N, C-alpha and C positions, 0 to 999 in steps of 0.2 A: 625862090630867090633867083635872080638872073645872074648871068656871068658878068663879072667885073674884071676888066683887064685880063681876060682869058681864064679866070678862075671861077669854077662853078661853086657858087655860094652854098647851096644845099649840101653838096658833097663835102666841102670844107667844114661846115657846121656839124655834119655827122661825125667826122673824125674828131673834132674838138670835143664834142659831147661825150664820145666814147672814152677819150683820154681823161676827161674830167671825172667820169664815173669810175674808171680804173684807179685814178688818184685817190678818190674817196675810199674805195675798197682797200687800197694800199695803206692808207692812214688808219683805217679800222683794224687791219691786220697788225700793223705796228703797235697799236694800243693793246691788242690782245697779247702780243709777244711780250710787251713790257709788263703786263699783268702776270704772265707766267713767270718771268724772271723775279718779279717782286714776291710772288708766292714761294718760289724756290729759296729766295734769300730769307724769307720768314721762317723757313724750316732749317736754316743753317748752312745752305750751300753758298759757295763763293761764286758770285756772278761773273767776275772777270774770267775765272777758269772755265766756267760753263760756256761763255762766249767763245773762248779759244777752242774748246772742244767742238762746238757747233761749226766753227770755221774749218777746223781740221777735218771733220767728218765729211765736209763738202768736197775736199780735195781728193784727187786720185792718189792711190797708194804710192806710186813712184814720185809724184810731186811732193807729197808729204815727207817721204824718206829723204829726198834731196834737200828739202828745206831744213829738216832736222839735222842732217849732216853739216850743212853750211852753218847753222846756228852753233853746233858743237865746235866747229872749226873756229868761228869767231870768238866764242867763249874761251877756248884754249889760248888764242892769240892775245886775249886780254887778261889772261891769268885767272880766269874765273872757275876753272876746273882743276 
């Protein structure tokens, strides 16, 4: 494919095709994750709590601590504690 408007068509097509393949893989992984959550739910686990745990485990310790402190502060401000 020739250049059009200064854009190398083959190079662009290569990027687009790579992105499309990765998007397909991402969709397959999302489906696998959904299946794992469904399996966990079937054995009695609370999925919302599991999602929170996964999110918290991704965080750095200091970020997680800071977030928990702010949450506690807000809860006290609302009279929830």
